[in-house]
C-alpha positions in Angstrom: 22.2 29.2 -17.1 25.7 29.4 -18.8 26.2 27.8 -21.8 29.1 26.2 -23.7 30.6 29.2 -25.8 31.1 27.3 -29.3 32.2 30.6 -31.0 35.7 30.7 -29.0 38.7 29.1 -29.1 39.1 27.9 -25.7 37.7 24.1 -24.5 38.4 21.5 -23.0 39.3 17.9 -24.7 37.7 14.7 -22.8 39.6 11.3 -24.2 37.2 9.0 -23.6 39.8 6.0 -24.1 41.3 7.3 -21.3 38.5 6.8 -19.3 38.0 3.2 -20.1 41.9 2.8 -19.8 41.4 4.1 -16.4 38.8 1.8 -15.1 40.8 -1.5 -16.4 43.1 0.0 -13.8 40.5 -0.3 -10.6 38.8 -3.4 -12.5 42.5 -5.4 -12.1 42.1 -5.2 -8.2 38.5 -5.9 -7.8 37.4 -9.2 -6.4 34.3 -10.8 -8.6 31.8 -10.0 -6.6 32.3 -6.5 -6.1 30.0 -4.0 -7.5 31.7 -0.9 -9.5 29.9 2.1 -9.4 31.7 5.6 -11.1 31.0 8.7 -9.1 30.3 11.7 -11.5 29.2 14.0 -8.9 30.3 17.6 -10.0 29.4 17.1 -13.6 31.8 14.2 -13.5 34.8 16.2 -11.8 34.1 18.9 -14.9 34.4 16.0 -17.3 30.9 15.8 -18.3 28.6 13.5 -16.2 26.4 12.5 -19.4 29.6 11.7 -21.5 31.9 9.9 -18.8 28.8 7.6 -17.6 27.8 6.0 -20.6 31.6 5.5 -21.1 32.1 4.1 -17.9 29.1 2.0 -18.4 29.9 0.5 -21.8 33.5 0.1 -20.0 31.7 -2.2 -16.7 30.6 -0.3 -14.7 27.5 -1.7 -12.6 26.1 1.8 -11.4 26.6 5.8 -10.6 27.1 7.6 -7.9 25.9 11.6 -7.6 25.8 14.2 -5.0 22.3 15.8 -5.6 19.6 14.3 -6.9 19.3 17.0 -9.5 22.6 15.2 -10.7 20.7 12.0 -10.6 17.7 13.1 -12.6 20.2 14.8 -15.4 21.4 11.3 -16.0 18.0 9.5 -15.9 16.8 12.4 -18.5 19.4 11.4 -20.6 18.4 8.2 -20.8 20.5 6.4 -18.5 18.1 3.5 -17.1 18.1 0.2 -15.7 21.3 1.0 -13.1 21.5 2.4 -9.9 22.1 6.1 -9.1 23.5 6.3 -5.5 22.9 10.0 -4.1 25.9 10.2 -1.9 24.8 13.6 -0.4 21.9 14.2 2.3 18.7 14.8 0.0 15.5 17.3 1.1 12.7 14.7 1.7 10.4 16.9 0.3 11.4 16.2 -3.0 10.2 12.6 -2.4 8.3 12.9 -6.2 10.9 13.1 -8.0 13.1 10.7 -6.3 10.6 7.9 -6.9 10.2 8.6 -10.3 13.1 8.6 -11.2 14.5 5.4 -9.1 17.1 7.0 -6.8 18.8 5.8 -3.8 19.3 8.5 -1.4 21.6 8.4 1.3 20.6 9.3 4.7 21.3 9.7 8.7 18.3 9.2 10.3 14.8 8.2 10.2 13.4 11.9 10.0 13.7 11.8 6.1 10.8 9.2 5.6 8.7 11.0 8.2 9.1 14.3 5.9 8.8 12.5 3.5 5.7 11.1 4.1 3.8 13.7 5.2 5.2 15.6 1.7 3.4 13.0 -0.1 0.7 12.8 2.3 0.0 16.6 1.8 0.3 16.0 -2.2 -2.0 13.6 -3.0 1.0 11.2 -4.2 0.3 8.5 -1.4 -0.1 5.8 -4.3 3.5 6.4 -5.4 4.1 4.1 -2.7 1.8 1.3 -4.0 3.7 1.4 -6.9 7.9 2.3 -5.9 10.1 1.3 -3.5 12.4 3.7 -2.1 16.0 2.6 -2.0 18.5 4.1 0.4 22.2 4.1 1.9 22.4 4.8 6.0 25.8 6.8 6.1 28.2 5.6 9.4 30.2 8.1 10.5 33.4 6.7 11.7 35.2 9.2 11.6 35.4 11.6 8.7 32.9 13.9 10.6 31.0 14.9 8.0 27.1 12.7 7.6 26.1 9.5 9.4 25.2 7.6 12.9 28.3 7.6 14.9 27.3 5.0 17.4 26.1 1.3 17.6 23.1 2.2 20.2 22.3 4.7 17.3 22.1 2.4 14.7 20.3 -0.3 16.5 17.8 2.7 17.3 17.8 3.2 13.6 17.5 -0.9 12.9 14.2 -0.5 14.6 12.6 2.3 13.9 12.9 1.9 10.1 10.1 -1.0 10.5 7.8 1.9 10.5 8.2 2.4 6.7 7.8 -0.5 4.5 8.0 1.4 1.8 11.8 2.2 2.3 14.4 -1.0 0.8 17.4 -0.3 3.0 19.8 -1.4 0.5 23.4 -0.8 1.8 25.6 1.2 4.3 29.0 3.1 4.0 31.5 5.3 5.5 34.2 7.4 4.1 37.9 7.4 5.2 39.7 10.9 5.6 43.1 10.4 5.1 43.6 7.1 2.3 43.8 10.1 -0.3 46.0 12.1 2.3 46.8 12.2 5.6 48.2 10.4 8.9 47.7 6.6 7.5 47.1 5.5 11.5 44.5 7.1 11.4 42.8 4.3 8.4 42.8 1.9 10.9 41.3 3.7 13.7 38.3 4.2 11.1 38.4 0.8 10.2 37.9 -0.6 13.9 34.9 2.0 14.2 33.4 0.8 11.4 33.6 -2.9 11.9 31.9 -2.1 15.6 29.5 -0.4 13.8 28.2 -2.9 10.9 27.7 -5.2 14.3 24.4 -3.6 14.4 23.5 -3.6 11.1 20.8 -6.0 10.2 22.2 -9.2 7.7 19.2 -8.1 5.4 21.2 -5.0 4.1 22.8 -6.6 0.9 26.1 -4.0 0.4 28.2 -2.2 3.3 30.9 -0.3 1.1 34.2 1.8 2.6 36.0 2.0 -0.8 36.8 5.4 -2.8 39.5 5.6 -5.2 42.5 5.8 -3.0 41.2 2.9 -0.4 39.7 0.7 -3.3 43.5 1.3 -5.1 46.0 1.0 -2.1 44.3 0.3 1.4 43.2 -3.4 0.9 41.1 -4.6 3.9 40.7 -7.9 5.5 36.5 -7.8 4.0 36.4 -6.4 0.5 34.2 -3.3 -0.2 30.8 -4.3 -1.8 31.1 -1.8 -3.7 34.0 0.3 -5.2 32.9 4.0 -5.6 35.8 4.5 -8.0 35.9 9.1 -8.5 39.1 10.7 -9.8 41.2 7.5 -10.5 38.6 7.6 -13.7 39.7 10.7 -15.0 43.2 9.7 -14.8 44.4 11.5 -11.3 46.4 10.0 -8.4 44.0 10.6 -5.1 47.0 11.5 -3.5 48.1 13.7 -6.5 51.3 12.0 -7.3 52.6 12.1 -10.7 53.2 9.7 -13.0 56.7 8.0 -14.1 58.5 11.4 -15.7 60.9 14.6 -15.7 59.5 16.3 -12.6 62.1 17.7 -9.5 62.9 15.4 -6.7 60.9 16.5 -4.1 58.0 15.8 -6.3 56.3 12.6 -5.5 56.3 9.8 -8.1 52.8 7.2 -8.6 56.0 4.2 -10.6 52.3 1.4 -10.1 49.0 3.1 -11.5 49.6 4.0 -15.2 46.5 7.0 -14.9 46.0 8.4 -17.8 44.5 11.9 -17.6 41.5 12.3 -19.7 41.0 16.0 -19.8 43.4 18.8 -21.7 42.6 22.6 -21.2 43.7 24.2 -24.4 42.9 27.7 -26.3 44.3 30.3 -28.8 46.0 33.2 -29.4 43.3 35.7 -29.8 45.8 38.9 -29.9 49.7 39.6 -30.6 52.0 42.6 -29.9 54.9 43.5 -29.2 55.5 45.9 -26.3 58.4 48.4 -25.1 60.1 48.0 -22.2 58.1 49.9 -19.4 54.8 48.5 -20.5 52.3 47.7 -17.8 49.9 44.8 -18.2 46.3 43.9 -16.8 44.5 45.4 -13.9 46.5 47.1 -11.0 49.5 47.6 -13.6 51.2 44.4 -11.4 53.4 43.6 -14.5 56.1 45.7 -15.6 58.0 44.6 -19.2 61.7 44.7 -18.4 62.0 44.6 -22.3 60.7 44.3 -25.5 58.5 41.6 -25.3 55.9 39.9 -27.3 52.6 39.3 -25.6 49.8 37.4 -26.4 46.2 37.5 -25.5 44.4 34.2 -24.5 40.7 34.1 -24.0 40.7 32.2 -20.7 40.3 34.0 -17.3 38.6 33.2 -13.7 35.1 33.0 -15.1 36.1 29.7 -17.0 37.7 28.1 -13.7 41.4 29.6 -14.4 41.4 31.2 -11.3 43.3 34.0 -10.4 45.8 32.5 -8.6 46.7 30.5 -11.5 48.9 33.0 -12.1 52.2 31.4 -11.1 51.4 28.7 -14.0 53.4 29.1 -17.3 51.1 27.9 -20.1 52.5 26.0 -23.3 53.1 27.0 -25.8 54.8 25.5 -29.3 56.3 23.2 -26.8 57.6 26.1 -24.5 56.2 27.2 -21.3 55.0 30.9 -21.6 54.4 32.6 -18.2 51.5 34.7 -17.4 51.6 38.2 -17.0 50.1 40.6 -15.1 46.4 39.4 -13.8 43.9 37.1 -15.1 40.9 38.6 -15.7 37.1 37.2 -15.7 37.2 36.1 -19.7 41.0 37.0 -20.6 45.0 36.7 -19.9 47.7 38.0 -20.9 51.2 35.5 -21.7 54.7 36.5 -22.2 56.1 34.8 -25.7 59.7 34.1 -26.6 58.9 35.5 -29.6 56.5 36.6 -32.1 54.1 33.4 -32.6 50.6 34.1 -35.2 47.3 34.5 -34.4 45.4 30.9 -33.6 48.5 29.1 -32.0 47.4 26.6 -29.5 47.8 27.4 -26.2 47.9 24.5 -23.4 46.7 25.2 -19.8 46.5 21.4 -19.6 48.2 18.8 -20.8 51.2 17.8 -22.6 53.1 20.1 -25.2 56.4 18.6 -26.6 58.5 17.5 -23.6 56.8 19.5 -21.6 53.6 18.9 -19.5 51.2 20.7 -17.3 49.8 18.0 -15.5 47.3 19.0 -13.1 48.9 17.3 -10.1 51.6 19.1 -10.7 50.0 22.6 -10.9 47.9 21.3 -7.9 50.9 20.8 -5.9 52.4 24.5 -6.9 49.3 26.1 -5.2 48.8 23.8 -2.5 45.5 22.4 -3.6 44.4 19.1 -5.2 43.9 18.1 -8.6 40.3 17.6 -8.0 39.5 21.2 -7.2 40.8 22.3 -10.4 39.5 19.8 -12.5 35.9 21.1 -11.0 35.8 24.6 -11.2 36.9 24.7 -15.3 33.9 27.0 -16.2 30.4 25.6 -18.2 31.6 28.3 -20.7 34.1 26.0 -21.6 32.8 23.5 -24.0 33.5 20.0 -23.7 34.8 18.0 -26.7 35.1 14.2 -26.6 37.4 12.7 -28.1 36.6 8.3 -29.2 38.6 5.2 -28.4 40.6 5.9 -31.8 40.7 10.1 -30.9 38.5 10.9 -33.4 35.9 13.8 -32.1 32.7 11.9 -30.6 29.4 13.3 -31.9 
């Protein structure tokens, strides 16, 4: 298992005050009856699931959403109890005992889950668990995402009838996911909305929650019937779902969000660990793809693709003393080299994500340069990069 490298200057700084601020943006748009679930899957989009979950709950979140059972168990074992944890992905029913033990809410796409889960408890001699615990579940409906869920009203009606054979399972909610709310043809949102309304006609009135809102839907696409649960994801972390940038000095062809004052929660920094002056014609890094065009100051930084700074990120300059410094040569597994405008000492801070002086390596700006999304850059930051948490006052949180 990869553990954080505490004896290395590369680290991700996470501002919990920014997390709380970003939650207020969505809370201001919500109706009193709506519930807010903080989506903390993929280790809270690379920010650290345990710390972010606790901060979100302290700021008023009603529940948490993760992708896998293991992510849910991690939160329960960290002491996060008495709040719902919804598993958004489909789950292996053979893990039913742990699901019940940790009081996790699962997502299903049919009754096969319950059949296999019951058989598993029967084989393991643990059927008594069903006398002690109720399994809460949400049914996924596929309205056009093409990922998981039932697709027709006939399928939903058949499910509603068949689920009565499993009295130990509590049908708590149904949900769908909109494919283009975060980018793509907006007309498709209405196509999915009509299908959602159609499928809901087959859902019994006893099912408590009907939810469809991720960050983008909740922020920008108000519908006539509010989502009972808002699954707030990328917005928590201060990144626009469409990778629109905050107001600032950006190239004119980039989209800017003038409405939502998101605060990016994560900065990624390191330090110069070695610096040297090379002569014109010197080669740098694997493949000797870079050649110094003149005598140059070259610094080595302990950050590489094993830390999540992938080889295709070589187009991003890093920031040193408020200046953009290009990466030279290929990014290594654990290190990379940059060209400095002048000599800087070992120990000088290097910013990969975040602000330095008037320059800002905003994650959405970086994403647009390589035709990806901010989600990908954040979630690929490696486990060996320590996460350092700041409290509201900007002090390191123990």
